[in-house]
Residue, then its C-alpha position, 0 to 999 in steps of 0.5 A: x490404713x495405708x502408710x500414706x494415710x498414717x503419715x497424713x494422720x500423724x501430720x494432722x495430729x502434730x499440726x493440731x497439737x502445735x496450734x494448741x501449744x501456740x494458743x496456750x502460749x499466747x494466752x499465757x503471754x496475755x495473762x502475764x501482760x495483764x498481770x503486769x498492768x493490773x498488779x501495780x494498780x492493785x498494789x496502789x489500791x492496797x497502799x491507799x486503803x492501808x494509808x486511809x485506814x492508818x491511825x492519825x499520828x498525834x504530836x506533842x506541841x513543842x515549846x517555841x521560845x520566840x515570838x509567834x505570829x501565825x506563819x512567822x517566828x521571831x523578831x521581825x527586826x532581826x538582822x537576818x530573814x529566813x524564808x522557807x517554801x515547803x509542800x506538806x507532802x514533800x519528803x525532803x521537806x519532812x527531812x528538813x523539818x525533823x532534822x534541821x529546822x528545830x536547830x535553826x529556830x533554837x540557834x538563830x530565831x530564839x536568840x533574836x538573830x533571825x526572823x523565820x517565815x513559812x511559805x506554802x509552795x504547792x508542787x506535788x499536786x501537779x504530779x498526781x492530779x490531786x488537791x492533797x498538798x493544797x488542802x494541807x496548806x489550807x488546813x494549816x492556815x485554818x490552824x494558824x487562824x487559831x494560833x496553832x500553825x506550828x503545831x499543825x505543821x508538825x502534825x502534818x509532817x509526822x503523818x507524812x509516812x509517804x507522799x501519798x495523797x491518801x494520807x492527807x484526805x480532807x477527813x484525815x486533815x479534819x481529824x488532825x485538827x480535832x487531835x489538836x483540840x482546835x475549835x472545830x466549828x471555826x476550823x471546818x468553816x474556814x477549811x470548807x470555805x478555803x478562807x485563806x486561798x488568796x494567801x496560799x496563792x500569794x505564796x505560790x506566786x512569790x515562789x514562782x517570781x523567785x524562780x523557785x522549782x523545788x521544795x524545800x526552798x530555803x532563802x537567807x536574805x534572799x540567797x537560795x540555799x543549795x543544801x541543808x548543810x550550808x544553811x548554818x554557814x550561810x546564816x553565820x556569814x550573813x550575820x558577820x557581814x551585818 
């Protein structure tokens, strides 16, 4: 073989090797891109499966030393009115409920100083395209029909490990009702028929008419509280002005 042929063969081998290297690099890049897209989906699927299989947390009903009337607590003639708009999947709502609400009820509602009302404000469903928040409110209203709204309210927040819709499937919402020993025939009929849909929609319409945009939105005599730490001072100031 001549010198020229050797050079030509060497260059051909180099070009072939370079093409193979480029193909391998492109394939590796494609695999990395595919992995980047698929991995979040796999993790989400695993998280959903894990949440769905997680046991439903039961709560011990807490004593409320005030008049209980559905979604209302306390004396309707109390000098101060507290209205709370919440989404049961809202993590900030859970924070408020577990760290502030009981103190507010004990200090102001049970002492006759304030009348406390819960309102459903569905916001998270709009973010993920599910009905989990709505169905949670639907279930809570059906529990309220049996005089157990506040027990079911506490159960929902206890089970809100994350804001994932998978924690509030219809099956899990029914199981929560069973754990509270509700009349399941009545509950299921109410839940499936969405018996209190007009009430939930009325709460949502009220929230929008008040230009509320987040949950929890807490109003003291119509004044929107900007932070949880302001709640007691605002209630005290309102009482002082009565």
